[in-house]
C-alpha positions in Angstrom: -0.1 0.0 0.0 2.8 2.4 0.6 4.4 1.8 -2.5 1.3 3.0 -4.5 1.1 6.1 -2.5 4.9 6.7 -3.4 4.2 6.1 -7.2 1.0 8.4 -7.0 3.3 10.9 -5.2 6.0 10.8 -7.9 3.5 10.9 -10.8 1.7 13.9 -9.1 5.2 15.8 -8.7 5.9 15.1 -12.5 2.6 16.3 -13.7 2.9 19.6 -11.5 6.4 20.1 -12.9 5.3 19.4 -16.7 2.4 21.7 -16.2 4.4 24.8 -14.9 7.8 24.3 -16.5 6.9 22.4 -19.7 5.1 25.3 -21.3 7.8 27.9 -20.7 10.4 25.8 -22.3 8.3 25.3 -25.4 7.6 29.2 -25.9 11.3 30.0 -25.2 12.6 27.6 -27.8 11.7 29.1 -31.1 12.9 27.9 -34.5 15.2 30.6 -36.1 14.1 29.7 -39.5 10.5 31.0 -38.7 11.8 34.5 -37.8 12.1 37.1 -40.6 15.3 39.2 -41.0 15.0 42.7 -40.4 16.6 45.4 -42.4 17.0 49.1 -42.0 15.7 51.5 -44.6 18.7 53.4 -46.0 16.5 56.7 -46.3 14.4 57.0 -43.0 16.0 54.4 -40.7 12.8 52.3 -40.4 13.3 48.5 -39.7 11.1 46.4 -42.3 11.1 42.9 -43.0 13.4 41.8 -45.8 10.6 40.0 -47.7 8.9 43.4 -48.1 11.8 45.6 -48.5 12.8 47.2 -51.7 16.4 46.7 -52.8 18.1 49.2 -54.9 22.0 49.8 -55.5 22.8 47.2 -52.8 20.5 49.1 -50.1 17.2 48.5 -48.6 14.2 50.8 -48.7 11.0 50.6 -47.0 9.0 52.0 -49.8 9.0 53.3 -53.3 9.0 56.8 -51.9 12.2 56.3 -49.8 14.0 54.5 -53.0 12.6 57.2 -55.2 11.5 54.4 -57.6 9.1 55.5 -60.4 6.4 53.1 -61.6 
């Protein structure tokens, strides 16, 4: 009977540990490939995601206005 109580106590401690500390570990470990690289606009110094940036003459710009690109 004492062995069952010890086993249940160990399981209870494990569940409490997993509940409080398991989630924090998962939110802290992010995959770097999911994060987008941020670049600074050469004109106004605003940061923008590289997928949305306009590249001209080796520099990144946040908009056509900053890049002075005519369309």
